[in-house]
N, C-alpha and C positions, 0 to 999 in steps of 0.2 A: 649729585652722585649717581652714576649709573648702576644698574642691577644686572648681574650675570646669573643666568639660570643654568643649573648643572643637574645631570642625572647620574646616579651611580648604578653600576651593573656588575654582575659577576656571579660565579657559582656560590653555592652554600658554603659558609665558613671561610670565605676569602677575606673577610675582615672589613666589609663595607661600613657596618655600623661603628666599629671601633675607629676607623679612619675618620669618619665625620665627627665622632665624639672628640677625637684628638684635635681636629681643626677647631672646634668650638673651644676646647680647653686652651689651646695655644693662642687663639685670638681674644682670649678673656671675654668670651661671650656667655659664660656660665656664672650665675649668681652664686654667692657664698653658700646659701642654704642648700642649693642643688648639689654643690660639691660635697657638702656634709652628708646629704642623703645618699649620694653615690658611694661615699666611703662606708656608710653603714650597710648599704645593700651588698657591696663587694665583700665585706667582712661576713655577712650572713651566708654568702655563697662559698665561704672558706677560701677566698682569694687573698693573696698578700700584695695585690696591686689594685689600682683604681680601674674598675670595669667600665670604660667609657661607652661601650656599646649600649648600656642601659639608657643613655640619653635619648636614643632614637627608637629603641624597641619599646613603643608605648603600650601596645596591647598585652594583656595578661598572658595570652598564648605565646606571644613573642618572647617574653621574658622567661617563661617556663621552659620553652624549647630551645631558647638561644638562637632563634632564627628571625628573619624579617618576613612578615606576611603581607602587610598592607604597605602602601606608599606613604612615607612620612615626609612632610616638607619642613625643612630646617633652615632657619634664617641666622645669618651672622654677617659681620662686616669687618673691614679693615679701614685704615685711613684713606685708602684709594678707591674702594668701591664696596657695594653691598652684594650679598650672595643669597641665592635661594637654591637649596639642594633637595632634589627629590630622591630619597633613599628608597630604591626599588628592590623587590624581593629577588632571591637567587634561584628558587626552585622552579622547575620547568612549569608546574601547574599554575604559577603566578606570572607567566610570561605576559599575559594581557595587562597586568598591573605595570609591568616595565614599559609597555608600549604607550599607555596612557600617561604614565608618569614622566616620560621622556618627550612627549609631544611638543612641548613649548620650550625646550631647552636648547642652548647653543654649545654646550660641552657635555660629552659623555665620558665619565670616568669608569673605565672597565678594569676591575681588579682581577688579578691572577695570583693564586697562591704559588709561591716560587717552588714549593715542594712538588705540586701536582702539575704545573705547567698548563698548557692550553687544553681546556676541557670542552665538552659539548656545548655548555652554556656560553662559553666564550664565542664560539662560532655564531650562536643564535643571537647574542647581544650585539655583536659587531654587525651582523646582517641587518638587525633592526635599526641600529644607529645610522647605517648607510641608507636604508629605506626612508628613514625620517629626515635625511639630508642634514644631519647634525654636522656643522662645519669643523668641529675640533673633537678629536678623540685623544684622551690621555690614558695610556695603558699603565696602570700602577702595578708593578710587580711587587707584591706585598710579601711580608714574612721572610724577608731576606735574612733575618737573624737566624732562621732555622735551617739555612743552607750555607752557613758560614760566610755570608756576604760575598758569595762567589760570583765574580764577573763572568766566568764561563757559563754558569747557569743562567744568568740574566741574558746573555747574548744568545743562548739557545732559544729561550722563550721569545725574545725579540724577533729572531729569524722566523719562527713559527707564525707569529702574528703578521709579520710583513708578507709572508706567503699568503695568508688568508686575505689581507688587505688588497693584494694584487688582483684578487678574484671578485671582491664585492665592493670595494671602496669606489667612490665617485671622484672624478677629476677635481683636484683642488682641496679635497678633504685633508686637513692637517692632523698628523698623528705623532704623538710624542710619547716616549717611553721613560719611566722614572722608576728606579729600584728604591724600595722603601721598607720600613717597618713601622706600621701604624701603631703597634702596641707601645713602642718606645719613642715615637715621634721622629724617626730618622728620615731625613729628606722630605719632611713635610713643610716646615717653615724655615728650617736651617739645613745647611749641608751636613752630611754624615761623615764623621772621621773614619768610620769603619768602611765606607765605600768611597774612598778618595779617588778611585779609578773612574767614577762617574763625573763627567764634565758638564752636565746640564744643570738646569735650575731646579731648586726644590719645588714641590707641588704648588705652594701658595704663591710664589713668585711667577711660576708658569701661568697660573690663572690670572694674576694681576696684569700680565703683559698681553693677554689675548683681548683683541677688540673685535667683537662680532660685526660691527658696522663696516669693517674693511675685509671681512672674510668673503670667500667665494659665494656668489649668489646673494650678497647682502642687499643689493639694489633690486627692488621688485616694482612691478607695474602698480599704478595708483588705483586703489580700490576702497570705496567708502559705502558700506552697507547702511541704509537708513533704518534707524531703530524707532525714531519718534518724530512726528511732525509738530513743531512748536508754533502754536497759535495763541498768544496771550489775549485773554478777554479783558482788555483795558483800552481806554480811549487813546492813551499815549502810544500803544502799539497796535492800533486797530487794524492796520494793513500788513502787520509783520507776519511773515511765514518763513520759518527756519527749519532746517533738517538736522536733527541730532543723531550722533552715532560715534563709533570709534573707527578711526582709519585703520583698515586691515593691513594695508601695505602701501608703500610708495609715499609721495608727497603731493599735496595740493597747494596751489598758490592763487592768490586773488588775481582774477583775469584769465584763468585757465579756461579753455573751452571744454566743456564736459557733456557727456551723453548720459541720459537716464535709461537704465535698463530695467524692465524689458520693453518700455514703450519706444525707445529709440530717439526721443526728443533731444535736441542739443541746445545749450545755452552757455553762458559764462558765469563764473563764480563772482558774486558781488562782494561778499565779506566771509571771513572765517573768524568765529568768535569762540572764546574759551574763558569761562568764569567772568563774563562781562567785559573782557578785554578783546580788542580786535588784533588779529594776527595777520601778517603778510603771507606766511607759509606754515603748514602744519604737516607733521610726519607720522610714521607708523605708530599705532597704539595710543595716539592722542585722541581724547574724547572732545569733540568740538561740535559747534553748530554752524552749518554752512547755509548762506542765503544765495539766491540766484538772481541774475539780472532780469530775467523774464519769468512770468508766472506760468510754469509748466506743471503738469500733473505728476506729482511725486508722492509716494505713500510708503508706509512701513513695509520693508521687504524688498524695496527697489534698491538699486545700486548705482552710485555715481562713479563714472570712470572717465578718464581723459579720452576725448573723442578720437585721437589718433592711436590709441592703444587699448583696444577692447578685447575682453575675454571671448572665448568661444561659447556659442549657444548650443548646449548639448541636451539631447533627449535620449541618446544612447552613449553610455559612458563605459570606456575600458579602464578598469581600475585594479590596483593591487589591494587586496583586502586581508586584514588580519582578523581572524574570527575570535569572538570573545565569549561565545555562549556554549553551554553544555550541549544544547541541541544543535546537531550539525547543520550546516548550510547545504541545501540541495538546489539543483536547477529547477526553476518554475516557482520558487517561493516569493511571496509578496511581502514587502517591507515598507517602512516610511524612511525616505532618504532625507537627512537633515544636513543642509549645506549652509553654513553661516546661520542666519536668522530665518532662512527659507526652508520649507519642507515640501516634499512631493511624494505621492504614492510611487512605488518602484517595484520592478520585478527583475529578479536575477534570471537572465535568459540563457546564460551558458557559463560553465566552469571551464576555463581555458587551459590553465597549467598551474601546477602546485610546486612550491619550492621545498626541496630538502635542504634546509640551511646548513646542516652539518656536513653532508657529502657533496654539496653544491650541484646536486642533480635537479633536473626539471622533470616532473611527472606529468605526462600529458593525459594518461588514461586514469581518471579517478571520478567518482560519483558523488562525493560529499567532502566538505571541508570541516574538520573537527576543531574543537577548542584549541586555541593557541597556534593553529596552522595558518599559513600565508599562501595566498594563491592569486592569480589574475583571473578576473571575472568580467563578464559584460552585463551591464544593468540598463534597463529601459525605464525612463521616468514618464509620469503622466504629464508633466509640464516642463518647460526648458530650465536647465540649470546653467547659470553663467559662471563657469569655472575655468581656471588656468590649470595647466599641467603642474603637478605637485613639484616637480624638479625645477620649474620656472618660478613658481610663486607658492610656497607652502601655505601661506595664510589664506589663499583662495583656491587651493587645490586639494583640500582634505574634506572628508564628510564622515558622517556616522550613519549606520543602519540601525533602525529602531523597530522592534517587534510591534506590529499594529494591534495586537491584543494585550500583551503584558506591558507594553511601553518600555521595555528593558532595552538598553543599548547592547546590541548583539554583534556589531562589527564596526571596524574603523577602516576607511578606504582612502586611497591615494590615486588621484586621477592621472592616468598615463598619457 
């Protein structure tokens, strides 16, 4: 059974936590004791209904304020597939949480309160979803019960988002609009009688029909970062040398001609092994051990790639960076650039342009990048980084910047 990773996004009080709680409730993913605890907590708050948002707001501060602060990962399943949802915060100051929470997802659910329509955070979250190359965006127009289930209001919001998408969406990104009420479960798992004018699928069916492997850009170049060299100290495997790791992207097949980076040596794949079994082919995110036909020098941190499809060797990187630290980024600062399992000393040599994601303006004249801001920068590294453009291969096109003194992650970057 496959797993679909989803991120929620939206402004404060758009109902993200309630929506996820309703999905858990309707897929029978909540135990009886949790339901009883929810009923008791809802009564303590003076509510005459089950407050499903309490399922995901796990921090004490979240429950007290009725907001989401940290990223919560929620797991549930249907007979067709499993789901992991990253419930990300809506406040502007937690934008960095949204970036990190959505980094590995294939679907972004952007909620919009039908009363308020498109807000600043809608622009920001849609921009981030496009920057992260998330192949499917589901725009959930929530709280339709508070606008009398108005088709006209839904179409107004849809037109506003489509105008936004025409400016920031990438070619092939799939965008779906669903009117709903997460509080009452309308258009979540079943169609709503109150919105009979809506001809599309309810949310859960929409998610079950989406297949990331056929989405735009789903096929990427083969990349295998080596995490460990396997050398058993036994007589039976005296000459065995295998290379263990997780395939970052693409597929490898026995007999493929591969090149070792950074040494540039080429050979062929002899075997692909997984849990003691030999495979003919292995694909993305599979943890395997690869052996080679000839004894070439391979160590941790090297990368195996197909010889006819190699990434660029970069010591100067143009990248889009989202800044995560309270101390602003300025030109000339030194950091550690972590790309996959490799790291290198790096210097930010120039700040090129900053994005105003709300007004769609590009700011060329600026001296620093503040918390939650996004800009294009140029970075020089002490040693080569073997990276693809993020739009071509997200698994090998992203990196993080780490403060060399505090070792805090201060930025996330996407190779241009």
